[in-house]
C-alpha positions as CSV (number, residue, x, y, z in Angstrom):
1,M,-277.1,-39.5,19.7
2,P,-275.4,-42.0,17.2
3,E,-273.0,-40.1,15.0
4,L,-271.1,-41.0,11.8
5,P,-268.8,-43.7,13.4
6,E,-271.7,-45.6,15.2
7,V,-274.0,-45.5,12.1
8,E,-271.1,-46.7,9.9
9,A,-270.5,-49.6,12.3
10,L,-274.3,-50.4,12.4
11,A,-274.3,-50.5,8.6
12,G,-271.2,-52.7,8.6
13,Y,-272.8,-55.1,11.0
14,L,-275.9,-55.4,8.9
15,R,-273.8,-56.0,5.8
16,E,-272.1,-58.9,7.6
17,R,-275.2,-60.4,9.2
18,A,-278.3,-59.5,7.2
19,V,-277.3,-59.3,3.5
20,G,-278.8,-62.1,1.5
21,R,-281.6,-62.9,4.1
22,R,-285.1,-62.3,2.9
23,V,-287.6,-60.2,4.8
24,E,-290.4,-62.2,6.4
25,R,-292.3,-59.1,7.4
26,V,-291.9,-55.5,8.8
27,E,-293.9,-54.6,11.9
28,V,-294.5,-51.0,12.9
29,A,-295.3,-50.5,16.6
30,A,-294.9,-46.7,16.7
31,I,-296.9,-45.2,13.9
32,S,-295.3,-41.8,14.4
33,A,-291.9,-43.2,13.7
34,L,-292.8,-44.2,10.1
35,K,-292.8,-41.0,8.0
36,T,-293.8,-42.5,4.7
37,Y,-296.8,-44.5,3.6
38,D,-296.1,-45.2,-0.1
39,P,-294.7,-47.8,-0.6
40,P,-296.2,-49.5,2.5
41,P,-294.1,-51.6,4.9
42,S,-295.6,-54.7,3.3
43,A,-293.8,-53.9,0.1
44,V,-290.5,-55.2,1.7
45,S,-291.9,-58.6,2.5
46,G,-290.1,-61.3,0.4
47,R,-287.3,-59.0,-0.6
48,A,-283.7,-59.8,0.3
49,V,-281.5,-57.4,2.1
50,A,-279.1,-56.2,-0.6
51,G,-276.8,-53.9,1.5
52,A,-276.5,-51.3,4.1
53,G,-274.8,-47.9,4.2
54,R,-275.3,-44.4,5.6
55,H,-275.8,-40.8,4.6
56,G,-274.3,-38.7,7.3
57,K,-276.0,-39.9,10.5
58,F,-278.8,-41.6,8.5
59,L,-278.7,-45.4,8.3
60,D,-279.7,-46.9,4.9
61,V,-280.9,-50.5,4.7
62,I,-281.2,-51.5,1.0
63,F,-283.5,-54.2,-0.3
64,D,-283.7,-55.9,-3.6
65,G,-285.7,-54.0,-6.2
66,G,-284.4,-50.6,-5.1
67,L,-286.3,-50.1,-1.8
68,H,-284.5,-48.3,1.0
69,L,-285.3,-48.1,4.7
70,V,-283.7,-44.9,5.8
71,V,-283.5,-44.3,9.5
72,H,-282.5,-41.4,11.7
73,L,-282.0,-42.7,15.2
74,A,-282.3,-39.2,16.8
75,R,-281.0,-38.8,20.3
76,A,-282.4,-41.9,22.0
77,G,-282.8,-44.4,19.2
78,W,-280.8,-47.5,18.5
79,L,-280.7,-50.6,16.4
80,H,-280.7,-54.0,18.2
81,Y,-280.0,-57.1,16.1
82,R,-281.7,-60.3,17.3
83,E,-280.5,-63.8,16.5
84,A,-284.0,-64.9,17.4
85,F,-287.1,-63.1,18.7
86,P,-288.8,-64.3,21.8
87,S,-292.2,-64.6,20.1
88,T,-293.6,-64.8,16.6
89,A,-296.6,-62.8,17.6
90,P,-296.8,-59.3,15.9
91,L,-295.8,-56.3,17.9
92,R,-298.5,-54.5,19.7
93,P,-298.7,-50.8,18.8
94,G,-297.7,-48.4,21.6
95,K,-296.3,-51.1,23.8
96,G,-292.6,-50.9,24.9
97,P,-289.6,-49.2,23.3
98,V,-289.7,-51.0,19.9
99,A,-290.7,-48.6,17.1
100,L,-290.2,-51.0,14.2
101,R,-289.2,-54.6,13.7
102,V,-287.8,-56.3,10.6
103,R,-288.0,-60.1,10.8
104,L,-285.8,-62.1,8.4
105,D,-286.3,-65.6,7.0
106,D,-283.8,-67.3,9.3
107,G,-285.6,-66.2,12.4
108,S,-283.2,-63.3,13.1
109,G,-283.8,-59.6,12.4
110,F,-283.5,-56.2,14.0
111,D,-285.5,-53.8,16.2
112,L,-285.4,-50.0,16.0
113,T,-286.0,-48.8,19.5
114,E,-286.3,-45.5,21.2
115,A,-286.0,-44.7,24.9
116,G,-287.4,-41.7,26.6
117,T,-290.5,-39.6,25.9
118,Q,-289.5,-37.3,23.0
119,K,-289.9,-40.0,20.3
120,K,-288.0,-38.4,17.4
121,L,-286.8,-41.6,15.7
122,A,-287.7,-41.4,12.0
123,A,-288.0,-44.2,9.5
124,Y,-288.6,-43.7,5.8
125,L,-289.4,-46.4,3.2
126,V,-288.4,-44.9,-0.2
127,T,-287.2,-45.7,-3.6
128,D,-284.4,-43.1,-3.5
129,P,-282.7,-41.8,-0.3
130,A,-282.8,-38.3,-1.7
131,Q,-286.6,-38.4,-1.1
132,V,-285.9,-38.2,2.6
133,P,-285.9,-34.4,3.4
134,G,-283.0,-34.7,5.9
135,V,-280.8,-36.6,3.4
136,A,-281.6,-34.2,0.6
137,K,-280.2,-31.3,2.7
138,L,-277.0,-32.9,3.8
139,G,-273.7,-31.3,3.0
140,P,-270.5,-33.3,2.0
141,D,-269.6,-36.2,4.2
142,A,-267.3,-35.0,7.0
143,L,-265.0,-38.0,6.6
144,A,-264.8,-37.6,2.8
145,A,-264.3,-33.8,2.4
146,D,-260.9,-32.8,1.2
147,L,-259.2,-29.7,2.7
148,A,-260.4,-27.3,0.0
149,T,-264.0,-28.5,0.3
150,F,-263.8,-28.5,4.1
151,T,-262.4,-25.0,4.3
152,E,-265.0,-23.7,1.8
153,R,-267.9,-25.2,3.8
154,I,-266.7,-24.0,7.2
155,R,-265.8,-20.5,6.2
156,G,-269.0,-20.2,4.1
157,R,-271.2,-20.4,7.3
158,R,-270.3,-17.7,9.8
159,G,-270.9,-18.7,13.4
160,Q,-269.3,-20.4,16.4
161,V,-267.3,-23.3,15.1
162,K,-269.0,-25.8,17.4
163,G,-272.4,-25.0,15.9
164,V,-271.1,-24.9,12.3
165,L,-269.3,-28.2,12.6
166,T,-272.5,-29.9,13.8
167,D,-274.7,-28.3,11.1
168,Q,-275.6,-31.2,8.8
169,A,-276.1,-28.9,5.9
170,V,-272.5,-27.8,6.2
171,L,-270.9,-31.2,6.8
172,A,-272.7,-34.5,7.3
173,G,-272.1,-36.8,10.2
174,V,-270.7,-34.9,13.2
175,G,-272.8,-34.4,16.3
176,N,-272.3,-33.1,19.8
177,A,-269.9,-35.7,21.1
178,Y,-267.4,-35.9,18.2
179,S,-267.4,-32.1,17.7
180,D,-266.1,-31.8,21.2
181,E,-263.4,-34.4,20.5
182,I,-262.5,-32.8,17.2
183,L,-262.2,-29.3,18.6
184,H,-260.1,-30.6,21.5
185,A,-257.8,-32.4,19.0
186,A,-257.5,-29.2,16.9
187,K,-256.9,-27.0,20.0
188,L,-259.7,-24.7,19.1
189,S,-262.3,-23.0,21.3
190,P,-265.9,-24.2,20.6
191,F,-266.8,-20.5,20.4
192,A,-264.2,-19.5,17.8
193,I,-265.8,-17.7,14.9
194,T,-265.5,-19.6,11.6
195,D,-264.7,-16.7,9.3
196,R,-261.9,-15.6,11.6
197,L,-260.0,-19.0,11.5
198,S,-256.6,-18.9,9.9
199,D,-255.6,-21.3,7.2
200,D,-253.4,-23.2,9.7
201,Q,-256.4,-23.5,12.1
202,L,-258.6,-24.8,9.4
203,A,-256.0,-27.3,8.3
204,A,-255.7,-28.4,11.9
205,L,-259.5,-28.7,12.2
206,H,-259.7,-30.7,9.0
207,G,-257.0,-33.0,10.1
208,A,-258.6,-33.5,13.5
209,T,-261.9,-34.2,11.9
210,R,-260.5,-37.0,9.8
211,T,-258.4,-38.4,12.6
212,V,-261.1,-38.4,15.3
213,L,-263.7,-39.9,13.0
214,S,-261.4,-42.4,11.3
215,D,-260.2,-43.7,14.7
216,A,-263.7,-44.0,16.0
217,V,-264.8,-45.9,12.9
218,R,-261.9,-48.2,13.3
219,R,-262.7,-48.9,16.9
220,S,-266.3,-49.4,16.2
221,M,-266.2,-51.7,13.2
222,G,-266.6,-55.3,14.1
223,Q,-268.3,-54.5,17.3
224,R,-271.8,-55.9,18.0
225,A,-274.5,-53.3,18.0
226,A,-275.0,-53.7,21.7
227,E,-271.3,-52.9,22.3
228,L,-271.0,-49.7,20.3
229,K,-272.2,-47.3,23.0
230,G,-269.6,-48.5,25.4
231,E,-266.9,-48.4,22.7
232,K,-267.8,-44.8,21.9
233,R,-267.5,-43.7,25.6
234,S,-264.2,-45.5,26.0
235,G,-262.5,-43.4,23.3
236,L,-263.7,-39.9,24.4
237,K,-261.1,-37.5,25.9
238,V,-263.3,-34.5,26.8
239,H,-266.9,-35.1,25.9
240,A,-269.0,-36.3,28.9
241,R,-265.9,-36.0,31.1
242,T,-266.7,-32.8,33.0
243,G,-264.5,-32.6,36.2
244,L,-262.0,-35.2,35.1
245,P,-258.4,-34.5,34.0
246,C,-257.7,-33.9,30.4
247,P,-255.6,-36.8,29.2
248,V,-253.4,-34.5,27.2
249,C,-252.4,-31.8,29.7
250,G,-254.0,-32.8,33.0
251,D,-256.2,-29.7,33.4
252,T,-259.8,-30.2,34.5
253,V,-262.3,-30.7,31.7
254,R,-265.0,-28.0,31.9
255,E,-268.6,-27.8,30.6
256,V,-270.9,-25.2,29.1
257,S,-274.6,-26.0,29.6
258,F,-277.4,-25.0,27.3
259,A,-281.2,-25.6,27.5
260,D,-281.1,-29.1,26.1
261,S,-277.4,-29.9,25.6
262,S,-273.9,-29.2,26.8
263,L,-270.4,-29.1,25.5
264,Q,-267.1,-30.1,27.2
265,Y,-263.6,-28.7,26.6
266,C,-260.2,-28.3,28.1
267,P,-259.2,-24.7,29.0
268,T,-255.5,-25.3,28.7
269,C,-255.7,-27.1,25.3
270,Q,-258.4,-25.0,23.8
271,T,-258.9,-21.5,25.3
272,G,-255.6,-20.3,26.6
273,G,-256.5,-21.4,30.1
274,K,-259.6,-19.2,30.3
275,P,-262.9,-20.8,31.3
276,L,-265.8,-20.1,28.9
277,A,-269.0,-18.4,30.3
278,D,-271.6,-21.1,31.2
279,R,-274.6,-19.1,30.0
280,R,-275.9,-18.7,26.4
281,L,-276.6,-15.0,26.9
282,S,-273.4,-14.2,28.8
283,R,-270.4,-12.6,27.3
284,L,-268.5,-15.5,25.7
285,V,-264.7,-15.9,25.8
286,R,-263.3,-16.5,22.4
């Protein structure tokens, strides 16, 4: 799933390439992906792209006149920028991975695509991003929160720190991959309970959050959209590296599997050398 650094980079790429170009038309191939109907997609035609930004993990494409195309890419969604499209023919609904296409006046544009069968990509055309339910519920941005705000938000939601850190209502922008990286950098167990964390542990967690996300943003900015996934993988130390040596201590990276996700961690760096139970209902080592 694209997280804060990748969405920031996608917004940056759109700012460099698309700002100032006028929209020729917006084509919707997956009706289920478009969550709003007023204003209609045709309202964007003829408007220039005025900017691009993000709200947590939501991408915000801004058009002249105050319209916003706000997109949540979900687990398998992505944005592909096209210098030219292979055909001028409109998209055929239900055919292929493209959910929505924005054609610009110079022949370029971008596709919002989604692989797999779950189809959870969501696009909203609104006059105010706060009209998007997911945006309205976001907590402070994870990269912008100072230590006092960060501490208040984390301690204010009792639970395992992995789950709290990825709760978008607590802090916006961190998902499964970067939470693994942040907890590894902070030397914390993913199952540590938030209201038991010491001031020093919370300061380490805050510092790791800023460092991991800032480094990922720095690596990602300037990359083409097609290159971002590879750039993300290249910077990971524990996430998706089960069975490989930890680059910090050399211990073997381990995994805890759940019904529809998993987490990775280093026992030596994070849990005092003890492996965590790999079942949700098992007794968990903290």
